[in-house]
N, C-alpha and C positions, 0 to 999 in steps of 0.2 A: 570182196568178201572178207569178213572179219571172223577169224576162227574162234570157236568156243574154247575157253581156257579153264582147266581144272586145277584148282589150288591144292596145296598140301593138306588143307582141311577137308578135301574131298568135294568141295562145292564147285559146280560148273558155273562160270560167269560169262555173260556176253552183253553187248550193248546193241540196241536197235534204235535207229533214228527214223521215226515215222514221218513221212511227208504229209503234212496236214491238208495240202491242196489236192493231192492225187489219190490218197487213200481215205475213203469216206467213213471208216469204221467209227471214229469218235462222233462224227456228225450224226450217223444213224443212231448211236447210243443215246445221245442227248435228245434227238427227235422223239425216240420211243418214250423216254421218260416224260417229256412235256405233253406228248399226245396222250399218254396213259393218264396223266393228271387231269387233262381236259375231259377225257371220256369219263373218268371217275366222277368228276364234279357234275357232268351232265346227267349221269344216271342217278346220282344222289338227289339232285334237284328235281328230276322227274318223279322219283318216288315220293318226295315231299309234296309235290303238286298233286299227284294222284290221291294221296291220303287226304289232302285238303279239299280238292274239287272233284275227285273221281276221274275216271278215264274220259278224256276228250280227244278225239282223233284230230280235229283241226289244230288244237293247241300242240299236240305231239308233232304233227307235220311242220308247223311253224318252228318248233324248237329244233327239229332235225336240220332245217335249213340254216338256222342260226348256228347250230353246232358245226355244220360244214364250213360256214364262213369263218367261224372262230378257229377251227383247226387249220385252215389255210393261213390265217393271220399268225397263228402260233408258229407254223413252219417258216414263214417269212422272217419272223423275229429270230427264230433259232438260227436260220441261215445267216442273217446279218451278224448276230452275236458270235457265231462260229467263225466267220471271216475276220472279225475284229480280233478274236482270240488267236487265230492262226497268224495274223499279222504281228501281234504282240510277241508271240512265241518265235518269230522269225521263220514261220512256215514249217517248223520241225518240232516234234515231240520226242525228246531224248529219254530213253528208258534203259535202266540197268536191270538185268535179270540174274538171279542167283537160284540155282536149283541143286537139290541133293536128293537123297533117298526118301525123305519125308515130304517134301513139297517144293514149291517154287514161289519166289518173292519178286514182285514187280515194283520197281522204285522209279518214280518220276524224278528226273534231275532238274535242277534249276535251268531256266531257259537260256541263260547266258553261257552255260557250260556246253562246249562243243564235243561231238563224238570223239574226235581225235584226242582231246584231253583225257576223256574217261578211259579210252583204250590204253593210253600210256600209263595211267594210274593203275589200271587192272593188271598190266604186265608186271608191275612191281608187287602188287598185292598177292598175286598168285605164285610169284617166284620166292626165292629165299632171301632177297635183298631186304635190308632194313635201313632205317634212317628217316630223313625228312619226307621222302616221297610216300612212305607208308603212312606217316602222320597226315600228310596231305590227302591221301585216299580216304582215311577215316573222316577227315573234316568234310570232304566232298560228299560222302554219304550222309553225314549228319546234317548237311545243308539241304538235302533233298526235300522236295515239297511234300510228297505223299508216297505211301507204299501200300501194297496189297499183298497178302500172303494166302496161298491156297495149299492146304494140307491134302495130300493125295487121298488119304483115308476118308476125307469128308466130301470129295468130289462126287457128285451124283450123275453128272452128264458132261459130255464134251461136244463141242462143235468145231469142226475142222474147216477152215476157210483158206485153202492153200493159195488161191489167187491174191488174197490180201495178206499173205504171210502171217496168218493168225490162227491160234488155237485158243478157243474159249473154254474155260474151266468153270463149271456151274456148281455152286453149293447153295444150300438154303441161305438167302440173304447175303450172298457173297459171289460176285461174278468177276473173275480175273481174265484178263486178256494177255496172252503170251505171244509176243511178236518174235519171229525168227526169220533170217534170210533164207532164200531158196536152197542154198547149198547145205545148210545145217538143219533144215526143216524136218527131214525124216528122222534124224538122230534124236532131236528133242521130242518129236511126236511119239516115236517108239519108246523112248525112256519114260515118258509120262503114261502112255497107254499100259505099259507093263506094270507100273506101280499102282495105277488107279484100279486095274483089274484085280490085282492081288489083295488090295486093302478093302474093296467093297464086297 
């Protein structure tokens, strides 16, 4: 277990290393996106066909069969792509979380950075020490690939998936996934719930 650290700036920080092979959360997310696109295209094409030729049951049934085959093909491609991605990432998705009274930030770290390195840098960042390691910490965060920020006041719903160590924060057009280990899960969940409830 890695303890959540609170810095002098009042921000709680922790690192979570998601096992891409045993935790299917990212695979499910990508699958939903591609299946949604496939279904959207299907309905759009069907509307165009009905406008052009009118409703034809035989044509619709044939299209549904083709849709089912297409969705299976999409899932196979997503699965293969996901396994390639997991292999490239070394089987791990390393994330830094920063949480304060206003919201929580999810930062994906470069795949070559290991959890132990990040924890060491965080220990310096949250303490009073200064010097090269603090600069290194800033550089590490600047080199991060992507980040996503959820402001508690804008969160419309939450989904709690304790078995996957996951709290989903849903805003309009913004969906954040907060990962936290079992020992710290209740602390983070209660912290978020208290602030989402107050701001909405």
